N, C-alpha and C positions, 0 to 999 in steps of 0.2 A: 457830700455824696460820695467822692473818689472816694475818700477814706474806707468806705463801706464796701465799696467794689473792690478795692485793692487786698482789702482784710480776706474778703471773699474767695479773692482769687490765690491768696496763701493760703486759706486751709483747704480748697482743692488741691493742691500741688500738694498738700503733705499725703504721704501714701496710706497713711492710717486714719487720714479725716473722716471714714463711714464707722470707724468704732468710737470717733470722741462724741457721740450723740448722745441725748438725755437716758438713752435706754441703759438698764442696768447690763454687764457683763453677760449674767444670765439670760436676759433677754435676746441680744445680742446672737449669743452660742444658738439658743430656742430657734431664732430666726432663719440662722446660717441651715442647720438640722434640719429644719422643716422644707428649706429648699433642695436641699440635697437629696430627702426622702422621696420630694416630688419628682425630681428628675437627676437620678444618681448617676447619668451619663454627661452631666454638666462640668466640666473641668475646671471652667473659672469658678463656680460654686467652691468645688474642692481646694482652690489655690486660696480664696477668700477666708474660708477655714483654715488653711494652713497658717495664714496671716492672722488670724484673730489669734490662734494660739500661740503664736510668736511672742503678740504684743500682752497676752498673758505668762508668760515665759513658761510655758508648757510645751518645752523641745519636742519632747517624744511623740505627743500628738501632732505637733507641728509637720514633723517629720513623715509621718503616715500620711498625711492630708496632703502634702505636696508630692509624695510619692504617687499618692491616688492619683492625682492630678495630670503628672506627667504622664503613668500610664493610658490615662484616658487621651490626651492630647498630643502626646509622641514627645519628639527631640524638640525641646524648647530652652532657647538660652535664658528667658527670664527665671524661667522654672528651676534649672539647674542653679542659677545665682541665687534664689531663695533658697536654694536647700545649700547652698552653701554657707548661706549666712546664717542659719538655724544650726550649722554644725560648728561653726566659730562662736555661736553663744553657748553652745553647749559646752564647746570644751573650755569654757571660761575666758572666753576672748582671746586665747592663743593660737596662734597659727600651728596646725600639726603635719605632719609627714602622711 
């Protein structure tokens, strides 16, 4: 019993666990886009879309989604960190000036 609880705890700690479902990537993207269409001012959904695109290695769209989340939410360290992560991967995992 404890092993199952521990496994679920570890799964929940993974920031990308929501994308590891049984849904296809296309279905996951469609679900996120539908939520954004229903409430385009929801910065959390935009941030999730940015995370989704990062997970798909689509850095350009990830940047766009994170920037939209930042515009809606305002100054936010978590979103700035996410943008920095995308830029890092976009630069082939090299630090740039």
